[in-house]
C-alpha positions as CSV (number, residue, x, y, z in Angstrom):
1,M,-4.2,1.4,-3.7
2,T,-5.1,2.0,-8.0
3,D,-8.3,2.5,-9.3
4,D,-7.7,0.0,-12.0
5,I,-4.7,1.7,-11.8
6,A,-5.4,1.9,-15.5
7,A,-6.3,4.4,-8.8
8,A,1.7,14.1,9.3
9,A,0.2,11.4,11.4
10,H,-3.3,11.4,12.9
11,S,-4.9,9.0,15.4
12,S,-8.5,7.5,14.1
13,D,-10.3,10.6,16.2
14,I,-8.6,13.8,14.6
15,P,-9.7,15.1,11.5
16,F,-7.4,15.5,8.4
17,S,-5.9,19.1,7.6
18,P,-5.0,19.3,3.7
19,D,-2.3,21.8,5.4
20,G,-0.6,18.9,6.8
21,Y,0.0,16.8,3.5
22,V,3.6,16.0,2.8
23,G,3.9,15.0,-1.2
24,D,3.2,16.5,-4.4
25,P,0.0,18.3,-4.5
26,A,-1.2,17.5,-7.5
27,V,-1.0,14.0,-7.1
28,R,-3.3,14.5,-3.8
29,A,-5.5,16.5,-5.7
30,D,-6.0,13.9,-8.3
31,W,-6.7,11.1,-5.7
32,D,-8.9,13.5,-3.8
33,N,-10.9,14.1,-7.1
34,R,-11.3,10.0,-7.4
35,Y,-12.4,9.4,-4.3
36,A,-14.7,12.4,-4.0
37,D,-16.5,10.8,-7.4
38,R,-17.6,8.0,-6.0
39,Q,-19.1,7.2,-2.4
40,R,-17.2,4.2,-2.0
41,L,-14.0,3.2,-4.2
42,W,-13.1,0.1,-2.9
43,S,-14.9,-3.2,-1.9
44,G,-14.5,-2.4,2.0
45,R,-12.6,-6.1,2.3
46,P,-8.9,-6.7,2.6
47,N,-7.5,-7.4,-0.1
48,G,-7.2,-11.6,-0.4
49,A,-3.1,-11.9,-0.8
50,L,-2.5,-9.9,2.3
51,V,-4.9,-11.9,4.5
52,A,-3.2,-15.4,2.7
53,E,0.6,-14.3,3.2
54,V,-0.2,-12.8,6.9
55,A,-1.8,-15.4,8.1
56,G,1.6,-17.0,9.1
57,L,3.1,-13.8,10.8
58,T,3.2,-13.0,14.3
59,P,1.4,-9.5,14.6
60,G,3.8,-6.5,15.1
61,R,4.5,-3.3,13.8
62,V,3.2,-3.0,10.0
63,L,3.3,-0.2,7.4
64,D,0.0,0.0,5.2
65,V,1.1,2.0,1.9
66,G,-1.5,3.7,-0.3
67,C,-4.4,2.3,2.6
68,G,-7.0,3.8,0.8
69,E,-10.3,3.6,2.2
70,G,-8.9,1.6,5.2
71,A,-10.0,-2.2,4.9
72,D,-6.6,-3.5,5.0
73,A,-5.4,-1.2,7.8
74,V,-8.7,-2.1,9.9
75,W,-8.1,-5.9,9.4
76,L,-4.7,-6.0,10.3
77,A,-5.6,-3.8,13.6
78,R,-8.4,-6.4,14.3
79,T,-5.8,-9.2,13.8
80,G,-3.5,-7.7,16.4
81,W,-1.1,-5.5,14.0
82,E,-0.2,-2.2,15.3
83,V,-1.1,-0.3,12.1
84,T,0.3,2.9,10.8
85,A,-1.1,3.8,7.2
86,L,-0.7,6.1,4.7
87,D,-2.3,7.5,1.8
88,V,-1.8,10.8,-0.1
89,S,-5.6,11.1,-0.3
90,G,-6.9,13.1,2.7
91,V,-10.7,11.9,1.1
92,A,-9.7,8.5,1.4
93,L,-8.0,8.9,5.3
94,E,-11.4,10.8,6.7
95,R,-12.9,7.7,5.5
96,A,-11.0,5.0,6.6
97,A,-10.6,6.8,9.8
98,G,-14.4,6.4,10.2
99,H,-14.2,3.0,9.5
100,A,-11.6,2.4,12.2
101,R,-13.9,4.2,14.6
102,D,-16.8,2.1,13.8
103,A,-14.9,-1.0,14.3
104,G,-13.1,-0.1,17.6
105,V,-9.7,-0.1,16.5
106,T,-7.0,2.5,16.6
107,V,-4.8,3.2,13.2
108,N,-1.8,5.8,12.8
109,W,-2.8,7.6,9.6
110,V,-0.1,9.1,7.8
111,H,-1.3,11.9,5.0
112,A,1.6,11.7,3.1
113,A,3.2,10.1,-0.1
114,L,5.6,7.3,0.8
115,T,9.1,8.7,0.0
116,E,8.2,11.8,2.2
117,A,6.8,10.2,5.2
118,A,8.4,10.8,8.2
119,T,8.4,7.2,9.2
120,A,11.5,5.6,11.0
121,P,13.4,4.0,8.8
122,A,14.0,-0.4,9.3
123,S,11.1,-0.2,11.8
124,F,8.0,-2.0,10.6
125,D,7.8,-5.9,10.8
126,L,5.3,-5.9,8.0
127,V,5.4,-3.5,4.8
128,S,2.2,-4.2,3.2
129,A,1.6,-2.8,-0.3
130,Q,-1.7,-3.7,-2.1
131,Y,-1.8,-2.7,-5.6
132,P,0.1,0.9,-4.9
133,A,0.3,3.5,-7.5
134,L,3.8,4.6,-6.8
135,L,5.5,6.7,-9.6
136,R,8.7,5.5,-10.7
137,T,11.9,8.0,-10.9
138,P,15.2,7.4,-12.0
139,D,16.8,7.1,-8.6
140,A,14.4,4.4,-7.4
141,A,13.1,6.7,-4.3
142,A,9.7,4.3,-3.8
143,E,11.1,0.9,-4.2
144,R,13.9,2.1,-1.8
145,A,11.6,3.3,0.4
146,L,9.7,0.5,0.5
147,L,12.5,-1.9,1.4
148,G,13.9,1.1,3.8
149,A,11.1,0.6,5.9
150,V,11.4,-3.5,6.9
151,A,12.8,-4.2,10.1
152,P,15.9,-6.7,10.4
153,G,13.6,-9.8,10.5
154,G,10.4,-7.9,8.8
155,V,8.8,-9.0,5.7
156,L,8.0,-6.9,2.5
157,L,4.7,-8.1,1.2
158,L,4.1,-6.4,-2.3
159,V,1.1,-7.4,-4.3
160,H,-0.2,-6.3,-8.2
161,H,-2.3,-6.8,-10.8
162,A,-0.6,-9.2,-13.1
163,G,0.0,-8.2,-16.8
164,M,0.0,-4.5,-16.2
165,E,3.5,-3.9,-16.6
166,T,3.7,-4.7,-20.1
167,Q,1.2,-2.8,-21.2
168,Q,1.0,0.1,-23.7
169,A,0.2,3.3,-22.9
170,H,-3.8,4.0,-22.4
171,D,-5.5,6.4,-24.4
172,N,-6.7,7.9,-21.0
173,G,-3.2,9.5,-20.3
174,F,-2.4,6.3,-17.7
175,D,1.2,4.7,-18.8
176,P,2.4,1.6,-16.7
177,A,5.9,2.6,-17.6
178,D,5.1,5.5,-15.0
179,Y,4.8,3.4,-12.2
180,V,6.5,0.9,-10.1
181,W,5.8,-2.9,-10.6
182,P,7.3,-5.8,-8.1
183,S,9.8,-6.8,-10.8
184,M,11.4,-3.4,-10.1
185,V,11.7,-4.2,-6.3
186,A,13.0,-7.6,-6.6
187,A,15.7,-6.5,-9.1
188,L,17.0,-4.4,-5.7
189,L,17.2,-7.1,-3.2
190,D,20.4,-8.0,-2.5
191,D,22.1,-10.6,0.0
192,D,20.2,-9.0,3.2
193,W,16.9,-10.6,1.8
194,V,15.5,-14.0,1.3
195,V,12.7,-14.2,-1.6
196,E,10.0,-16.0,0.0
197,V,7.1,-15.9,-2.5
198,D,7.9,-14.3,-6.2
199,E,4.7,-15.5,-8.2
200,Q,1.7,-14.8,-10.4
201,R,-1.5,-16.3,-9.1
202,P,-5.3,-16.3,-9.3
203,R,-6.6,-13.4,-7.7
204,V,-9.0,-13.4,-4.7
205,A,-11.0,-10.7,-6.0
206,P,-14.0,-9.1,-3.7
207,D,-16.8,-8.2,-5.0
208,G,-17.6,-4.5,-6.1
209,G,-15.3,-1.8,-5.9
210,A,-12.5,-0.4,-8.6
211,G,-9.8,-3.1,-10.4
212,A,-12.6,-6.1,-9.4
213,H,-12.1,-7.1,-13.3
214,H,-8.4,-8.1,-12.6
215,T,-7.8,-11.8,-12.7
216,D,-4.3,-12.8,-11.4
217,D,-1.9,-11.4,-8.7
218,L,2.0,-10.8,-8.6
219,V,2.9,-11.1,-5.5
220,L,6.7,-10.8,-3.8
221,R,7.2,-11.5,-0.5
222,A,10.6,-10.9,1.0
223,R,12.1,-11.3,4.6
224,R,14.7,-9.0,5.3
225,L,17.7,-11.0,7.7
226,R,18.1,-9.9,10.7
227,G,22.0,-9.5,10.3
228,G,20.9,-7.2,7.4
229,R,21.5,-3.9,6.9
């Protein structure tokens, strides 16, 4: 969930309360402002890499990290997944919940930062993070939260914009060094994991929406072994 990244659980029919947010208020406010500035920030379509990589998986429990306006979450629910979707922006989650109601699907919405979310560890058959804006910390908290959410036998799918990791800080204050990139997560994988995909590929970019100008994806797909910790 990045704009061009230079961007307490609720059921689909319950309004979101700002007081229920768990995480840094400044981060929430920043993302709320980004969403409030536009009627729709993203394309409204599921991300292409997600659709491609999930095609051969048996639906189970999925955590959608940085779900934004809910296109991925709704698509996953429609295809049989039991979806928990989290985001720091209450504005985004209100829109996402509306899309889920319109689609007639149920999603468990979580208004929280990934590292603060009260989700059960090692409980998701798929953890999907599509272009997430995860802040880097000395203890690799976000990276470890992604890995820690995956159940034994489950899959982590992390997709990001190729070429961003090596860019210099931008004039608008965005510094790629502040964020988590797939290589940082891959570096933490141990013998409990099997890397199934780790590549750069042309992006299947939806029309419209922030970030549509990016042409290539970094795709990391790793499976946690059933005997893993």
